[in-house]
N, C-alpha and C positions, 0 to 999 in steps of 0.2 A: 502494498498500497502505499504510494507517497505522500509526499509531508503535505500536501492540499487535499488529499483523501479524509487526512484524520481526525478521527472528531475534537472538535473545541474544548480543552479540559472542563474550562473559564463555562463558556456556554453550556457542559449538561450539571454543572455544578447553578447553574440556574436555572438555569430548567427542574434541577431535584429540589431545591430553594423553593422557590415557586409552588410547583405541586402537593408538596409534603400538606399532609391530613393537620399539623399543627401550622396556626396561624403564625407570621412573624414578621416583625417589623423596624423599617431603623428608622426615627425619631433621632430631630434637635436639640437640644434644651432645654426650648420653648413649647414643645411637645409642637412641635409638625414632622409632616410624614413628608419626609425622602425619596423610603418604599414601603412594598408589602406584598408579599405573597397573595394567589387568593385567597385562600383562604383566612386571611387575615379580611380583605372585601368582603365575604362572604358575610363573614358573622359580625363586622362594625357598621356594613350598610345599611341594615335594620336598625340603626340607633343615632345615627345623625341623619342631624334635621340639617343639616347647611352643607353639606360633600364631605368629603371623604379629605379634609386638607391639612387637619388640627386635631388627630391623637385623644390630647385635653382636652377637648373642646367636647367630645365625643365621651371619654369616663369625665368627665366633668358633676354631670346631669346626677350618675347612680352614685360613684366612689372620690366624694371632692377631697376625703383625707388620704388617700393614695397618691392625688395627683400634687398637693399640698408636698406629698415624700420629695416625689421625684421631681421637683423643683425644685425643694430645700436641700439638691445632693448637694455638697460641695468638693468632694472629692472629685477628683480629676476622671479611675478610674476604680466598678469596684460594684458588686451589684448589692442595687436597691430597693431591689422585692424581689421573696422569694416565695413563688407560692400563694399568692394573698388568695383568698378563693371575692366573687366580686357576683354582683348579684344584678344583674342587669333586663330589661323588659323593649321588646321591642316594637317600636311603636305601632301606634293599629288590632297590638295583641295585645290584649284585653288577657288580664291573668299569666301568660305566658311569660314566665318567670323565665332566665336562664341565668346559667354561672358557669363562671369562668374558671380559670385557673389562669394569677397574671407575674408572669416573670421578666424582670428587668433590669438589665447588665449593663452600666457606662464602658461602653467600648475605649474614647478620649476625649477631649475636651470638647468636644463639636458636637456630639456622637451616641446616641443611646441604638443597645436592640430591646426590643420587648416579644414575649412569648406570649401567645392566650389558649387557650384546652378547655373545650370545654367535658366540665364535669360538673355537666342540669342532669346526669343521666346517675350520676352517685351521688350523689346532694341529694335529687327525691329518692334514693334509695333507704339512706341515711332518713329520711324521710319518714318513709312508708318502715318503717324498722318501727321507729321513733313510735310513730302513731299507731300501733297493730300494740303494741308494747302496752303505750298509754288504755287502748281496750278492752285490753285484759285485764288489764288493772281494776278497772270500773267493774267491769263487770263480774269479776270473780274475787272482787274485795278484798280482802285485809290477806288474804294466803299472797294471792296472785300476785302484789305490788309489797307481800318483801320480795317475791322470788325476782324482783324487778331491779329492788336496790340491792340487792344479795348478786343480783352477774352486772347491775353497776362497779360495787366497791371489791368483785371478782375482777372488774375491769380494769381496772386498781392496781390491785396486788400482782394483776400480767407485769400489768405495765413497767412496776417497779420490778420485780423476774427480771424481767429483763435486762435493766441497767443494774443489779445484782450480778450478771451472767459475764455482763463486756464486765466488769468489775473485775470480777474473777480468771477471766481470758487477756484480762491487760499483760501488754509486755513490762518485763524486766527493768525496774528502776537506770534507766544511760549515765544518769549523775552517778551512779555509785563505782562499773564501768571508765568515766572518764574519772572519774580520784583514784582509781589502782593504774593504771593508765600513765600519767601523773605522777603519784611515789613508783615509779619499775621507772621515769624521764627518769625523776632526783635521784635513784640509791646508782644508774648507773652514773649520773654526773654530781655522784657523793665529794668527790676531795673539792670539786672546782667552787659547789655550793658554798662548802664551808666556809673557805679564802675569805670568795663575797659576804657570806654572811658575820662571819666568826665561828672561830671552835667549834665542835657539838651545835651550832645550830640547826646541819641542813640535816646533822639525826635528828631536835625535836621540831624544824618545821615538817619532815615524812610522820615522828607515832604520832603527830594532829593532825596528818589530814589521813591515816589509818583508823586515829579514833571516828572523826567525820564519816568514815566509809565504815563503820562498824556499824553508826548507832544510827545514819543511813537504814543501812538492814536489820537493827532490830526491826523502826519503825515500820517498814517495807512487811520485815514477819507477821507484827501484830496487824497491819489494816489488813492484809493475807487472810488472817484470824475473824475480821473484823467481820472480813465481807463472805467469808463464811459460814458463820455463823448470822449473815444476815440474810446467808441465802438458803441455814434452813428455819428461820423461824417465816422467813415468805412459805414457803410447802410449810410450813406446819398452819398456818392463816388458813393458805387454799383448801388445805381436805380442812378443817373449819364449816370456811365459807362452803365447801359443796355435800358438806352432812346437811347444813341448817337449809341449804336450799332443795336442799329432797328432801327435809320433813317441811317446810313448806307449800312443796307443792305435792307433796301427801294427805296436806290437809284442805287440798280443794274436794268442796262433795261431786260434783259430776262432773263429767267432761261435756265439751261444748262442739260437735260437729259441722261443719259447715264446708262451702264449697273452696277451694284447693284452687290453682293453677301448678303442676306442679313443679316447673320451672321456679314460678316464685318465691317460693321455698326453699328452693334452691339458689338463687338471688341471695336470697336475708340469712342463709345460714353461713351466705360465705362471707358479708357482709358483718355478721357478730363477728370471724375467722382472721380480719381484715392483717388485726395486729400479727397474728402470727405469717399469716402469707410474707407479710413483709419482713418479719423477722427474720424470717429464714432463707429471701428474696428468691421466691416459691415461685416461674411460673407459671401460672392456669391457665389451661387451653379451656376452652366450651364448644360442643356440635350440641344444639337444639336444637329441634325440631319450628318450623316457618309457622305455626298453628300454636293454638294456646292447647296447655291436655288438663282437662279440667279431674279432682277425684274426687270427693266429701269427705271430710279426716277432722279430724283437732288437729289446726292447725302444730300448734305448739308444740303439741308434740314430736307432730312431723318434725320441726324443726332443732329441733332439739338431735332427735337421731341424726338430720345431718350434718347440725355441728360438730358434733361427736364426730361422725364419718370421719367429716375432712380436717380433724383438729388432730385422730390417729394418724392421719393421713401426714403432715407434717410435722407429729412430736416424731416423726420414724423419721427423720433425715439426720435427728441429734444423735439415732442410734445407726447411722449408717457409719462401716468401716473404713468404705470406696468413697473418696472423694472431688473424684475427679470430675462427674457429669455433674449436668447439671441438674436443680431440683428442678419436679418439675413434675404439677397436679393436671390431671385431664379428668374432667366430666361431661358426660354422653348423656340424653336424654330420648329414651327412642319408643318411639308407639307401636306397640306390639298384636298381633294381628288374633289374638285368643285375647282381649278386656285390658288388656293391662297396660301398665306403661315401664321400663326398663329403668332405669338411673345407675352405671357402673363412673365406682369414683377412680383410679387408680393414676397410681403414683412408683418411682425411680427410688423407696425408699430401700428401707435395712431389708425388711421382707421376710419373711418365715421360713423355715419349713410345712408342709405342702399335709404332711398328717397334725400340724396343731392345728388348724383351722376350724374344724369340731370342738375345741379342747377349746378353743378360745369366746367360742358365740353358748357354748353350755353354765361354763365351767364360773357362777360367782367365786368363789373364793379364789384361783388363781390371772381371773379377768380383774383386767384394772380397768381403773376408774378416771376419766376424765376428771379435768377441775369444776366441769357443768355434776357431778356427783351421779353422773350416764351410763354405763356398760357398755362392754356390747352386747354380751344378754341381757338384758334391760332394752334397747337401742335394736334387737331379732324377736322380743316378747312384745312390745309394741305397732312394729313393723307387722308382724302376726297377727296382734290384733285388730288392723286394717286390713286383713284378708290377702298379705302380701308375705314374703318372704327376701330374706338378708342373707346372704352370702359371701364367705373373706376367701381366695384366691392369694397364692403365694408359686413361682416354683421355686426359691431359695432362700437363704441369709441374702443379701446386697442386692434380691433380684425385684424389689416392689412387690407389692402388691394390691393385688385386686378387688374393691365393694362396689357387691349388684345389690342393686334391691333393686321389687318388682311390687309394683300396688295396684290390686285394680282401681280401673275405671267407671265411673255411671253410677247408675240406680245402688247397683249391684257392691258398690265397694262401701255403702250406706247401712244396706241391712248388716255387710258386714263387721263392719266397725262397729257397729252396736253393739250385736250378740256378741266379739273380743271385750268390749269395753263393759258388758253387765258379766261373764266366764271371772271375767278379775275379780 
């Protein structure tokens, strides 16, 4: 290929940025738009009342404090705004609010780059989960309200546990090694050091550095012990919360069945496990049918089942001895011709020996209870009470696992679930 025939790399880069699904803008310090890609134009045009010439004027009616922050950024470069959530309402779209995540970086004295990501679906999902919890609290009374409160406390404890885990995995203090290297260097040049400082002063300086190093080592050991104790305390609190939450749930007088969309149940469970997915940098893939699949079930209990299955998949990466692969979880929803819907949750985590699947689902004594107080045998009972089935599969250690849930759809699901509930 001749030089003239080779693609222009700059043109390719510009086309890539222009077609990117992320809104990108280059703006001047006064908000004047220098350049924007197609996605930015699509996002901002419905918000503008006087054309897309100034980013600040488009943004100011919805987020004046953010505009003020950008305008007041004095440094010549750096991060101005990071993942700031902004609520906007396009013109002529009563009630149809959209939500963007805004990041602004100052590239130089006269140039800023802004990036907008549509997070409307995430916000709506969070709102749906919040609304569902509030409605259930009202319908089920004080017991359900206690479950919600305990869940919020559990999330806070989970966050604390993540911080403690990071502290436990922190690198050794670099200062200690730096002082050790300095001691070795001074000891290698001790005659000259004594000549410079005075007879015996070199040895005194080295001893002083050694004392500092020992003190740092003792301080580090104390902190390590404190972090370990904190981890034990967090684990103990989590276990207490699990017991209290289970007790509160068991005091509910009756089970309420409602019409549910299976995909929505799964998405609610994913939202509640968002912290675990993010903590482990897990790539989550979804394969859903185009149309909704309705079942009649106790929404709260099934969400708890899926939360537990996702939590087990997340925690399996903590036990995996092979760390080369990317952490992945895939969820697939498949309508079957038998009047059932199948949900598979597949991970590439620690896995287990194939002959242990039955024991994990049947043995209450050996089954690990999750932070929500719901073990795999309890999950199996809830699914079977809805007329469905829960199975586990794995081909061996470090080869991942698959959880498969099958649930009946339509009126048959309601009759079966009601019978199963009465039997319990």
